[in-house]
N, C-alpha and C positions, 0 to 999 in steps of 0.2 A: 765452602760448601757446608761445614758444620754449622757456621754462623746462620746461613740461610735456613737450615732445618731448624735450629733452636728457635729463630723468629717465626718460623711457621707454627711451631708448637705453641708458642705463646700467643700468637694471634689467632689460632683456631678456636680456642674456648671463647674469645672475646667475640668473633665474628658469628660462631654457631652456639652462643649461650642458650641454654633452654630454662624455660620457667615451668615449675609444675603446676599441673592443673588436674581438674577431676576426669580428664581424658587421657592422662598420661604426662605429656609434655608438649610445650609450645615452642615452636622454632621463632624466635624473636627477630632473627635476620630478615624475615620476609616483611616487617614493619617499614624497612626501608626500601622496598621494592614496588614496582609496579608491575602489574600483569595485563596484558590486553589480549583478548581472545576474540577470534572472528571467524564463523563459518558461513560459507556462501554457496548457493546452488544456483546455477544460471542456466535457464532454458532458451535456446535459440532456434529460431525457424528461419532458414533461407529460403525466403520466397521465390527468388530467382532459380535456385536448384532443386526446389520442392524436397528438401532434407531438413531434418530438425534433430537435436541432441541435448544432452545435459552435461554440466560440468560441476562437480562438486570439490571443495577443498576447505580444508580446516587449518587454522594457523594460530599459534601462541607466540607472544613476544613478552620476553621476561627482561626487565630493565632493573638492575641493582644500582642504585645511587649510593655507592659506599662512601663516598664524601660528597654531599650534594652541593650544587653551584653556589659558591660564595667567594668573596675577595680574600685572596690569602697571600700572606708575606709579612714583611717588616716595613711599616710606614716610616718615614723620617720622623725624629724627635720633634717636640715641640718647640724647642730652642734653635730658632733660626740663625744664630750666630755660630752654632757649633756644627762641623761637617757630620753627616749622617748618611747611613745607607738606605736606600729606598730599592725593596724587593718586592715586587707586585705581581702576582697572578690574578687577574681580574676576572670573575665570573667562572673560577675554575672548578672542576669536578672530575672525579675518578668514577667511571660507569662500566659495570660488566653488563654486556647486551648478548643476549641469546634468543635465536628464534627456534621455532619448533614448526613443522608443517608437514601435511599430506593431502593428497588429492585423490579422486577416484571413489573407490568404494571400501577400502581397507583403512579403517581407523583404529588398528591394534596399536599398543604403545610403541613397539619399535619402529612402526612406519611413521611415527611423529619424530622420532629422534634421529637427527643426522650425524651424531657423534663426531662434530666438528669443534675443536679448540676454539674458544673465543677469548681474547686477550682483554685485559683491563683496558680501557680508553681514557685518554687525558684529553679534555676540551678546556679551552679558555678563550677569551675574548682579547685580552692584552697581556703581554709579559714585559717586564721593566726590570733591569738590575743596574741600578745608577748611584753613583756618590752625589749628593746635594749639599750645597752650601748657600743659604740665602736664596737668590733667584737664580743661581747657576747650578748645572749638573754635569757630570762626566759619566758617559754611559758605556758600559762595558757591554751589554747585549740588550736587544729590544725587538718585539715583533712589529712595531710601528716604525722603526727607522730601518729603512731599506734602500738598496741601489735600484730604484725605480723612479721613472717618471710617467705617472699616468693619472693626470688631474681631471681628464673629462673623458666621458664616453656616453653613448646614446643610452639614457636612463628610463626606467619605466616602473610602475607599481609592481610588475612580475619580475624585476630583477632577480630576487632570491629563488624565485621558481625556476627561471632561466639557468640560473647557475647551480642547479641540482648537483652538479658533479663535484662541487666544492663541499659538500657534507659528507663526513667520513663514513657515516654508515650507508651512504648510497655508493660511492667510490669503491669500497671494499666489500659491497654486498653483504652489509651487516643486517639491514633491515628485512623485514617480511614483505614479500612481493614487491619489491621496490619498483619495479617498471608499471605496476598497475596503481600505485599509490602516491607517487612523487612526480611532479610536472607530467600529469596525466595526459594533457593536451599537447604535449611536445611542443611548448613554446621555445623559440621562435618558430612560427609555422614555416617559415622560408629555410629553417634549419641553417646550415653554414653559408647560405648565400645572403642572409642577414648579418652582416659584420658590424657589432655593436660597439667594438673598440679597434679602431683602425690603426692608432698609433700609441704603442705601449714600450716604452724604453726600460726593458726588464733584465738586470743582471744579477738577480738575487742568487741563482743556481751556478753563478760562475764567479764566485768570490770564496776565499777560505776564511776571512774575518773580518770584522768591521769594528771599529772605534768611533765614538761621537761626543760631542760636548755642545752646550748651548746655553740659553738664557729662557726663563718662561715666567711671564706675567699674567695677570687676569685677562688681558686683552691683547697679548702679543707673545709670540714663542719663536724662537730660531734654533735650529739645530744645524751643526756643521759635521760632516761624516767623511771617513776615508776607509777604504777597503783594499785589500790585495788579492791578486788573481790566485796566487799560491802561498803556502804557509812559509814562514821563515826562510832559510836559506835555498828552499827549492822555487823561489820565485825569481828565476835567473834573469828573466827579461825585465824585472822591476814594473810589472804591469800593474797600475794602480787606478782606483777610482776615486774621485773627489766629488762631493756634493752637499747640498743646502736644502733644508726644508723650512720655510716660513709660514706662519699662520698669524694672521691679524683680524681683530674684530673692530674697525673704525667707528662702528656704531651698532646699536642695539639691533640684533637679528641679522646683521650682514657680517659674514665671514669670507675671507680671502685667503687663498692658499697658493703657495709658490713653491716649485721644486727646480731643482738643476742638478745635472751631474755631468762630468766630463772625465773621459778616459786617457790614461797615460800609457803608452807602450803596448796596449791591448791589441794593437795591430801585429804585434810579434808573436802572440799567443796563437793556439789554434783556432781561436775565434777569426782572427784575421781582419778584425774591424776596431775602430777607435771611434767611440761615440761621443756626441755633444748633445745634451738633452735639456729641454727647458719647458716647463709648464706652469700655468696660471689658471685658476678658476676663482669664480664668486658664487656665492649662494646666499640667497635672501629669505628669511621665514617670516612671513607676514601672517600672524594670528588673527583672522577675521573674527574668531570665537573661541571659546575653549575647545570645541570640536573641529572647527574649520581652520585649517592651516594653508596657506598658499605658499609654495616654495619655488619661486623662478631660479634658474641657475645658467650659467654659461661658462665656457672654457676653452682653452687652447693649449695643445700639446705639440712640440716642435723637436725633431731629431735632425742632426746633421752628422753624416758619416763621413770622418775625415780622409779615410783611405779612398773610398769609392767616389767620394765627392757627392753623394746622393742625399738629398733632402726629403724628409717627410714630414706632414703636419696635419693636424686634425682639428676641427673646429666643432664644438658641441653646444648646444643650447637647448632649453625647454623648460617647463613648468611641471610642477607636481601639485595636486590638490588633495590634502587629506580631510576626509569628511567625518571621521570619527577618532580623531586624536592622531599625533605623531608617532605614539608608541604602541598604538592598538594592532596587534598582529594576530591574524586568524588563520584557520586552515579551512578548505571547503572541498566537498566530497567529489567534485568533477575537477578539481584544479590540483590541489596539493593536500596531503594528509598532515603535513607539519604546519605549524604556527609560523608562517613566514610571510603572509600576504597582508599588506597595509589595505586599508578600506578607502577608495578614492578613485582618482583619474590621473593621467600623465599624458603629455604630449612632448616627444623629444625628438631631436634630430642631429646627425652629424655628418660631416663632409669632410674630405680629404684633399691633398694636393693634386690628386688625379680627377677631381670633381666628382668623385663618386659619393653620392649623397643617399642617406636612409632617413626614413622618417617612421616612427612607431605610435600609434595611440592606444592607449590602455585605460580600460575602466573596469571596476569591480565594486559590487554593493550586495552583500547576501540580502535576500529577503528576510523581513522580520519587522517587529516593532521599531527598530532604530534605523530603519531605511530612509532615505530621503523621501521616497514615496512609500508610505507605510505597506509593508508586506509585498512590496514589488521590488526586485532586483535581477542580477545576473551578471554577465562579465562581457566585454568586448576586447578583442585583439585585432587591431589593424596594422598592417606592415606594408611598407613601400620601400623595395630595395632598388639602388642604382636608379633613382628617379630621373637623373639626368642622362642615362643611357651611356654613361662614359666607360673607357677602358675596354672598348669592344665588346661590352655586354649588353644585355636588354634589360628594360625594365621589368621589375618582378613586383607582384601585388598578391596579398592575401589577406583574408578577414575571416575570423570566427566569432560568433556572438551567441549567446544564450540569454534569453529572457524567461523569468520565473514570477510566480505569484503564488504567495504562501496562504493557505486557507486554514484557519483555526490551528495553526503550528503543527499541521498533521498532514495536510495534503498540499503538495506543490506541483501542479503542471508547469511545463515548461516547453519551449520551442527553441531549437538550435539550427542554425544556418552557417555555412562556410563555403568559401571559395578560394581555391589555392592552385598553384602550377604542380603539375605532376613531376615529382623528382625521383629519379633512379639512381642509386649509387653516388648520390651527390650531384647528378646532373640533371638540368631540367630539360624536359622534353617540350613538344609543341603543344601538349595536352593540358586541359585544365580539369579540376575535380570540383564538382558541386556537391556539398554536403547539406543534406536537411535531416532534421530529427523532431518527433513529436513524441512527448512522454509525460509521466506523472509519477513523482516520488511520493511515497506514502509512509508514514511511520504511525501506524494505529497503536502501537504497544511500545512502551520503552524498551530499548535494546533491539528492536525488531523493524526492519523495513523492507518494503519491496519496491523495485522500479521497473516500470513498464515503459517499453519505448519501441518505436518503429523509426527506424533510419534508413537512408539510402544515400549512395555514393554514385551520382553520375558522371560519366566520363564525356568531356566536351573536347573533341577533336577539331582541327581545322576545317574538317569536312562537315561534320553533323554531331548532334548530341546522342549519345549512347546511354539510354536510360536503363536504370537497374531497378529492380522490383523491391529490392531492400531486405532489411532483416527485422524480423520481430523478436525482441529480447525481453525477458522477465528475470529479473535479478532479485533472489530472496537472501537476506542477510540477517544473521544474528550476530550482534557486535556489542562488546562492552569493554 
């Protein structure tokens, strides 16, 4: 405890060092931070109920990048003939993230503060701890070598939007107004009725440790791995998993991945199952130009459970078209406030051993000078679940689209339409919901915007259409 106290006393002057100025002192720590401020008042008139009201809320999001994103660790030495350690945290950062918010009519200091402790957050893309020699490596730990076979799924340009629960600030409610700022349209529209990944042999949470080794070349790599169910002498049942991951680039732009794992004595554990899994996928990146990249893909995942003798498999295929580069990720006010959306289109499908087939068509092109059609853009999400009507289920269909046109980079009229089944508590009813909206998004002054919208949700029952007079909404926002 004394050592921790001494360390804090040493670090405190470094983190909170002050520079003299004519106004007293300047807190230099703020130079490594970003502060986002947003204040919004929304007016809603329910035409159906003849009621109207206002909602005002204000929030601040303070992010200290104490250690900004960077590759950290110890790369292997330049001498390939000598064994060396490779310790890598790719794009790693330590961040202190705080939010302050209030709503209604009271904007005093204590109403902004929630007085909740916010811990430091560690984020990274890849973690490696290897011993390397020439083209060989012995792997002690890694975030990329896992006991999992999942080479294919139904892919979309909105994958990162739909996987919002994988973001640390969302899952632990760290971000400001998370439900209104991330995956705003609640993709997939069909919810859990759209199964994007039907065969995933995943034992990452059922092992106590893993060791691996392999080889790596410019166009070929292989990793062989072993993991136990419990540690040391506690692994009474001698339950082990063995697997391999192989990656090959036989020609430019073509990548082939292969994964396999098999369990030994795992049926003796509380899991009661012994898996054998195989997966293979291929992806080809065809650069039509610097901006246009066509990426077809296909894959197959297979699992056999040796105890129940049950077999599962999933076949997936599709194509993605990136229209503004492969690495260009953006945010958008009606989809997601984080830079996770590539610009382009995608068409994907998957089918499993029970003939359950899903199809998803997605498109996104924000309006502006760089749009395929200058100043015209929008998004489209079309989903078809259980296309063949198998497994005793019914065919599901949903679509949502918005078309926009930007005028002088300040005025953006838009129209939105959608059609989806009514889902209550995860169960689909016999009713359908027809969504329509007409609006205009205006940014007359930098940092200020207002969004005027008239929207309606009509209920279509098997008997009749129940029209709704809709809502008129005006959202006034100051954001910086």
